[in-house]
N, C-alpha and C positions, 0 to 999 in steps of 0.2 A: 504494500500500500504506500503510495507516495506521500511524503510529509510536506504539508503546506504550512508555511509560517507567515502570519500576518502581524506585522509589528505596528504599534502605535506608541512609541516611547519617547516622542519629543513633540514640541509645540507645532512644528511644521506638519508632521504626520497627522496630528489631531485636527489642524486647520484643514487639511485635504479632505478628511472625512466629513467635516461639517460642510464644506463647500459641495461635496458630492450629494449630501442629503438635501441641502437647500436649493441647489441649482441644476445638477446633472441628472439625478435620478427622478424619473416621473413614475408615480405609482398611485394606486387608489388608496384612500385613507385606511389605516388599520391601527391596531393596538397590539402591544406585546405584554405578556404576563410571564414573569420569571418565578419559577418554583424552585426553592433551595432546600437542600437537606440540612440537617445539623452539621456543623463543622466538626472535623475530627483532627485532633493533634497527631501528627505523624513523626514529629521530631522536635527536639529543643536543644538549645545551646545557650551559653552566656550571651550570645549575640541576639537571640530571638527564638521564635518558634516557627515551625512549618506546619501548615494545616491544609486539609483537603475538604472541599465542599462540592457535592454533586449538584447539578442543576438541569432544569428543562426550561425551554423558552417556547411558548405557544403564541402564534400569530393569529389574531382574530380580525376578520374583515368586517366591514359595516353590515353585510348581509347575514352575519352570524357564523360563516364558515370558519372553522378553526383547523390549523395545521401545526404540527410540531416543527418549529423553526430550527431549533438546535438543542442538543443534549450533550452533556459531558461532565467535566470536573474542573474546578478551579484549584490550582496549586498556589498557595499563598505563602509568602515569607512575611512575618509580622515582627516588628521591633518595638521596644519601649523607648520613647523619646520624651523627656521632660514630664514623666509621669503619665503619658498617654500612649496607648497602643496605636501603631500606624502601620499601614502596608508598605513594605519595602518593594515587593513585587507581587504581581498576580499573573500567572500563566494559565490561559484557557486551553484545555485539551478537549477537542470535540470527539464524540463517539463515531462520527461518520467522516469519511474523507471528502464527500461532496459538500460544497458550501453554497448556500443561496446567494444570488447576485446582490441582495440587499444587505450583505454583511458589512457594508460601510457603516451601519449602525452598530456601535460597540455593544458587546454582550455584557 
């Protein structure tokens, strides 16, 4: 199975996604519902913790049709900074190798 990597790790990449959503992509109105599992700690260190959270994202069209848009797992690195927990990184691993063309919208 080919590995596809879609990065959005700087301001320019985020700007490109917003531009695509606002100007380039034309689609009928719809809504997304994210369903998340409980997060599970899979490792820790003095530096922070690693956690996994399974997810499903359902797209609902105005006429009521619902389709599974994406499913997979979030791999998170969480650190404590100034007494608050913050994400250092989040990697999204999809269960399927095919990606919908509207993936310009971040999961």
